[in-house]
N, C-alpha and C positions, 0 to 999 in steps of 0.2 A: 628484509626484516632481520633484526638481530636475533641471536639465540633466544629461545623461549626461556621464561622464568622456569624454575624447577617444576617439572610436570609431576602430577600425581596419577599413577596408573589406576587408581580407584575411581576417578572421575569418568562418567559415562562417555564422554567424547574424546578421551585419551586412549590411543590404541598402541599395542605392542607389536613391533616388527621383528623381534628376535628369531622367530621361527624361520624367517627368510634367510638368515645367516649371511647376508651380504653376498649372496650367490646370484649373479645376473641371470635373469630368466625364471627365477623361483617365483611361484604364485601362491597367494593365499586369499581365499574368499571368506567373507564374514557377513553375518546378518546380526543386527542388534536393534532392539527397541528401546528408545530413551524417552525421557520427559523433556519437552521443549524448554530451552532456557528462556530467561526473561527477554522481552523485546525482540523476538524472532520474527522479523517482517519489516514492513514499512510503517514507521511510527505515525500514529494518528489516522492511518488509512486502512490497512489490512495486515493481518499476521496470524501466526499460530499462537494460540493462548498459552501462557506459561503453564507448564505441567502437562499439556496435552501430549498424547503419544506420537512419536515420530519414528517411522520405520526406516532403517538404514540398510542398504545392500552395498557392500564394498568389495573391491577387487584390488589387492595389494600386489604390486609387481616390483621385484627387485631389479634395478638397473645399475649401470656403472656408477652414476653420481648420487644415487639415493633410492628412494622408494616412490614409485608412481602410484598414486591413489586415484581410482576411478570409482564413482558411486552414484547412487540415486537415493534421495530422501523423499518419503511420502508422508503426508499429514493432511489434516483438515484445517484450512485457514478460515478466519472469521473477520468480517469487516462491515462496512456500511456502503450502500449504493450511493454513488456520488450524484445521482439524479433525483431519486425520491427519498433518500436518507433512511431507507428501511434496512434492517440487519440482513446480512447475507452470509452464506457459507459456500466454500468451493474446495474441491479436491486438489491438493497441491502435489506436484511431482517435479522435483528439482534435480537436475543432473549436474555433476561436477567432475572435474579432473584437476589434480594438483600434484606437483612434484615436491617431495620433502627431501632435501639434500642432506648428505652426510656432512657434518661440520668440517671434516678434514679433507674434503674433496672439492676440486674446482668444477666448473661447469662441464668439463669433459670426463669427469669421473676419476681424474688422476689425483693421487694423494698429494696434498700441498706439503712442500718442504717446511714451511712455517705458516702459522695462521695469518690470514690476511687481515689488515686493519682498515681496509677500504670500505667505509660505511656505505658509499653509493653503490658499490658492487653487490652488497648483501641486502640492500634496502627492500627489494621486492621478492626476496627469496624466503622460503619457509624451511626450517631445519628440523632434523631429528635430534632428540636429546636422549642419550643413553638408549637408543632404539625405540623411543616413544615419540608420538606426534599428537598434536592437539587439533582435532578436526573442526572445532567450533568456528574459527574465523572463516574457514572455507564454506561451512554450512550456511553461515549467515549471508555471505555474498551470494551463494547459489539461490537461496530462498528469495532474497530481494529481487534478483534478476528474473525469477520464475513468476513472481506475483504481478498482477496488473497495477499500474500506477493509478488508474481511475476505474475501480471495480464497479460493475453494474449488476443489478439483480437479474436482468435479462437484456439481451441486445437491443430490443425495441422499447425499453422502458421510457415512457413519455415524461417522467419526472413530476415536478410540482407546478401548480398554477403560479405564475409570476405575480399575480395580484393578491390572491388570498392564501396561497400555500397548500391548497387541497391536492391530494394525490390523484393525478389524472388517470392512473390505471384503474382506480376504484370507480371512476365516473367518466367514461369516455365522452359523454355528451356535455361535460362541464364547460361552461363558458360565461363570459361577462359581456353585456351589451356595451360595445365600444362606442365612444363619442369622438367624432373627428374634431381635433382641436381647432381646426379652421372654422368650424361652425359653432364652437362652444361660446364664443363672444356674442355671436348673433342670437343664440338661444337666450343668453343672459339679457341682451337688449330687448328681445321680444317679451321676456318676462317682465321687465321694467315697464315697458309700454302698456302691457295688460294691467299691471298694478295701477299705473297712472290713469288709464281709462276708467277703472273701477272707482278711483278716488273722485274723478271728475263727475262721474254719474251720481255718486253719493252726495256730492256737493250740490249738484243741480236738483236732485230730489229734495234736499233739505231746503233750498231756496224756494222751490215750488210750494212746499208745505207752509212756509212763512207767508208767502203771498196769499195763499188761500185763507189763512187766518185773518189777515188784514182786511180782505174783501168782506169777510163776514162781520 
């Protein structure tokens, strides 16, 4: 990843590492509660609502090549059960660890004689900018990995009736009388025969009535 755009230390997910002083082995522990940014989670499935509280616990460790950030994010996620479509909530705990490199150091912590222009080399790296780093992309990745791709309200949720859409957990005895398709045609034929027999009987009764009148 290329160098970040100008970072604003006032943003809740931007952190300052100046206290570490580029001294390998120096440690700093931080706790912070922030409001969840927009679209924190799996779009259309489950996530932390925008503005909801997110608790962060961070450990910043100075190493030769930069600052190693280890932390945990805790929040309450909201979504929809994929089986019965009912709203659900779950406690989210996402762990992460990321290295933020000094812009002037190589991957072994040595100061570069000249800035490297190799885009491929820096593509997957995150950098410090004036001692600051932005935790948001790391937090987003960690939250997505910690959330279930197919959330359910309970492990044994029976879901919805495939025929009428009724929620089966509300009515465990819910069912529909199934008709074997192999017999459906015969049932239809039987119905036709019954109707035919009724018509014949009606016709016979009508003819008998005419004959009786003629005899009289």
